[in-house]
C-alpha positions in Angstrom: 118.1 66.7 110.5 115.9 69.7 111.1 118.5 71.3 113.3 121.1 71.1 110.5 118.8 72.5 107.9 117.8 75.3 110.2 121.5 76.2 110.8 122.1 76.2 107.1 118.9 77.8 105.8 118.6 80.7 108.3 121.9 82.4 107.5 121.4 81.7 103.8 117.9 83.3 103.9 119.2 86.3 105.8 122.0 86.8 103.4 119.7 86.5 100.4 117.2 88.9 101.9 119.9 91.5 102.6 121.3 91.1 99.1 117.9 91.6 97.4 116.6 94.3 99.7 117.8 97.4 97.8 116.6 95.9 94.5 113.2 95.1 95.9 112.9 98.6 97.6 113.6 100.5 94.4 112.2 98.3 91.6 109.2 96.5 93.3 107.8 99.6 94.9 108.0 101.6 91.7 106.5 98.7 89.7 103.7 98.1 92.2 102.9 101.8 92.3 102.8 102.0 88.5 100.6 98.9 88.3 98.2 100.2 90.9 98.0 103.6 89.0 97.3 101.8 85.7 94.6 99.6 87.4 93.0 102.6 89.1 92.9 104.6 85.8 91.4 101.6 84.0 88.7 101.2 86.6 87.9 105.0 86.7 87.8 105.6 83.0 86.1 102.3 82.0 
């Protein structure tokens, strides 16, 4: 049971991660940086 799920889930997970990687690199990093900047400004100028 666990052997079958491991054989199925591992390639699927790897494929999904590879597919999402460019999106995450571009969008998430920019979004996180923007959120952090906004948070920092809010704290500094409170």
